[in-house]
N, C-alpha and C positions, 0 to 999 in steps of 0.2 A: 459494312459492320462497324459499329463504334469500337474504337480501340481503348478509350478511356474507361475508368472504373467509377461508376456513380455511387458505389457502395450498396450494401444490402438494405432493404426496407423490411418492415415487420412481416409482410406477407411472403418474404423470400426465405423465411426460416421454418424448419420442421424439427420436431423433437427427434433426437437420435442423429441428427446431422453432424458430421465431423468437418471441422474447418481447419485446414492446414495453412498456417500463416507464413507469409514472406516477411522479412528476408533474414536468414541467419546472420548473426553478428558475433564477431570475436571481440571480446572485451580486453582492455589493457589497463596499464597503470594510469593512462590518461583519463580513463573513466573515473578513477578515484580522485585524481587531481581536480577535474572539473566539478565533480560532485561536491568536493570540499570547498571549492570556490563559490558555488551556488548557495550552499547552506553552511551554517556554523557547525558543521559535523566534527566532533572531536572524540568519539568513543575510541579508546586506545586499541582495541582488538582490530579495528578497521583502519588504523592509522600507522601501525608499526609492525613490521615483520618480526622484530625481536620480541615484542610483547606477545604477539600471536604464537610464536614458537615456544616462549616460556609458558604458554597456556596449552601446549600440546598439539597445536596445529602446524602444518608444514610451512605456512606463510600467512600473511594478512590477506583475508578474503576481500573481494569487492563488497562494499556495504550492502547489507541485506536488502535495503529498500532500493538501492541502485539496480541490483539484480532484478527485483520485482518490477521496476519501471521498464527495464529492457524487455522482459517477458510480456508485460502489459501492453507496451507500445506497439508491439507487433500485431496485437489482436484488433487494434482500432479500425483499420481499413475494412475488416470483415465483420466486426461486431458493433462498433459504435460510431462509424463515420456519419450516420444519419440519426444519431441519438439526440434526444431532447435533454436527457440527464443520465448520469451514472448513479444508480440508486443505492446500491449496497454491496457488501462483501460477506462471505462466510466460508468456513471450513478451509481456511488457508493454512498451509504448512510449508516451511522451508525444510527441504529434505537433504540437501547437500550444499556445502559452501561452494561459491563460485569464485574461481581464482583468475588472475590475469592470464590470458592465453586460452581460456575456455570459450567455446563457441555456443551461443544460445539460440534456440529456436522455440517456437510456440505452436501449440495445437489446442483446439477447443472442441467440446461437444455441447450441442444444444440440449439442455436437460429440462427446459420448461418454457411455456408460452402462455400469455394471458392478454387478450385484447382488452383495451380500456373501454369504458362505457361510451366515450365520445366517438368511437369508431375511427379516430384519426391516428391513434398511436396504440402501442402495445408494449408489454414488458417481455424481454427476452432474457432467459437464464442460461448461463454458460458455465461449464467447468473447464478451466484452462490449466494446461500443464506446460511448464518450461523444461526443456531437455537440453543436455549438453552434447558435445561432439561424440560421446560414447553412448548416446541414446539413454542416458540415465536421467531420471526425473529429478530436477533440482528443486522444484517447487510446484505447488498446485493450489488453486483457490477457485471459489465460485463467485461470480458477480452477476448482477442483474441490471439491465439498462432499459430505459424507456426509449423506443425507436419509432420514428414516423412511419406511417403507411404512405406508399406512393399511389397505389390504386385504392381509393376509398371504398370501392365497390367489391373489393376482394373479400371473400367470406371469412369470418372469424374462425381461427383454428380451434380445435378442442382445447379447453383450458387444462393445462398441466402445470401445477405449482409444486416444485420439489420440496420434500420434507428435509429441511437442513438443520443440522445441529446448531444450537445457539452458542455452544462453546466447544472448542476442540478439547477433548479429555486430556488431562495432563499426561496420562500414560501413553498417549498417541503422539506426543511431541517427539521429534527426532533430534537427538543430541549429536553434534558432529563427532565423528570418530576421533578419539584421542583427547578431547577437550578435558582439561584438568585445571581447576582453579585452586588447588591446594597451596601453591606457591605464588598466589596472585599478589601483584605489587600495587597496593592501594595508592601509594604516593604517585607513581607514574600514571595511574588511571585518573587521578584528579580529585577523588573524594574518598572518605573513610567508611562510608555507609555500606554495610553488607546486607545480605538477604534477611538475616535475623533482626535487623534494625527497622524493618518496615512492618507495619501492622495493617491487617485487612480493615478497610474503612478509612485509612489515613488519606488525607489530601495534601497535594504539594503544589504550591504556586511557583512556576518556573521563572517568574520575575521579568526576564528579558523579553524584548520584542524586536521584530524585524519588519520594516516596511517593504512590501513586495513591489518591485519595479517591473515595468512592462517588458523591457528587453531581457531581463533575467529569466522571467518565466517562459518566454518564447525560446530562449537558448536551451533551457532545461527540457522543454517539450520536444524540441528538435533533436536534442541529444538522445531521447528515448524513441525517436522516429515515430512519435505520435502525430498523426495527420488530421485529427479532429478539427473541423472547420471553425468551431466556436472559439478555439484558442488562438487563431491567426487572422481570420477574415472579419473585419469590422462590419462589413455589409451583411454578414450572416446573423450578427446579434448587435443591433445598433446601440444598446446600452453599454457596450464595452466588450473587449475580448475576455472571455471567461478564463480565469486561471485554472490550469489543469489541476484536478483534485490531488493528484500525486505530488505536485509541487507543495501544496499545503500540508500533506502528510509528512513529507520529508522536512519541511521547515519546522513543524511542530515537534517532530522526533528530535531534531537537532537542538531545539530550544530546551527540550526536556533533560538535556545533559546536566543542567544546573539543578541538581536534586536527585538525578538518576544516572549519574556518570557510570555507575557499575552495572546498569542494565544493558549488558554488552551486546547480546545477539537477540534479534527477533526470530522466533521459531514457530509462532502460531498467530493466525489472524482469525479471531472469533467473529468479528462483525465490524461494520463501519457504515457511517452515513455522512454524506456531504450535506450538512444541514441547511446551509444557505450559500448562495453564490459568492465568489470572491473575485474582486477586480483589482487591477493595478492601483497602487496608492494605499491599499489596505495595510495597516500595521497588525501583524499577527502576533498574538501572545498565546501561551499555553498553560494548562494545568493538568494534573493527573490525580486519579483516585486509584488506590490499591484495592483490587477486587478479590484476589485469591493468591495463595502461595502453594507450592508443591515441591516435594523432594524429587530428585532425579537420580538415576543410577550412576551418573558421572561423578568422579571424585571432586568434592568441594563445590559442586554446581547445584544451585537451586533454581526453580522456575517461579516467576512472579507474573501474575496476571494484572494488567494495567488498563485503565480507561484514560486515554489521552484525548483531551479536548482542546481544540484550537479556537480562538475567538478573535473578534475584530478589536481587541483591546478593551473589552468590557470587564466587568468585575469577575474575578475568579470564582469558581465553584457554583456558578449559576448556569443551569443546563436547559431546563424546560419550564414552561409556565403551568398554571393550575389545570389547564386542559391537556397537558401532556405534549404540547407542541414545543419544538425547539425555539429558544429565545432568538431574536433577530441578530444578536451579536455572535451566536455560535456558528462556526464554519465547519467544524469536523468533530465527529464523535467516533473514536476508534478504540476497539477492544482487542488487545493483543497479549501474547505471552512473550516474555523475554527471559534470558538466562543471566544469572547473577551469582557472584561468589558467596558461599555460605560462611 
């Protein structure tokens, strides 16, 4: 009997299947230090215990996207080891902050399947939950991936495409217990702009750019224990090692600090697409469009819905062509909710 794991192929999935992912991981302050070394991440709530405590939290949590990457990375051997591409996200919610000392694990349910017309691949939809050592759900999200078939003669499954919300309703966003921005220190946060200063439809060019290096993206992907072959094995994709999409997400989010320094916490993921592949040597820039705003019950805290677009250094505010196709310079189109002082 073979001892190694070749990963699942499209014909190995069935709707309703529960996937329990290895390996639980205890996060520490080292997680934050390495995350901040890999990205220009400077949001104050995730940098300073004192700032977080002044905002009503017991300490500074692990960056919301760092926690996401830990949960996501555990799913790769079971969901996307043989994937052609990660296609999209929906219905993501951060439900509890993750603190140093927490142990995270992941589990997924297959909620949809659709074989492609070429008969060689299919799309697998999964709902993933990240849980801590107390079995509390810290986050959940849906993603769908295109996965290869191993047996091309395997019959196509019944097509099931889940009906997913295009937007997480603002009243379903979970605000961390105790969060209070009434005494928010704008000087320490780095910018004076508050929730009321942003208008729906406004666009922001984040100006700065960072060139992605081969070694850095592989360190990041290993940090999240993401084992996808396309990120490491040059023989698997001769045109280059594909940059992990989460690396692009974190880079763009960090770049968005310039103009959105007070969009402190990500609490909802409405949708996302990795529009074009990214390879080492690419200079990533970012821009944002304000899509919506909402009040929250937390004192001094507003929710702001943002479209974050990462590009290969192209002109800002250009997204799709006249046919509705992403322009070749667009790397990422991410729609998320963040919390901001009012």
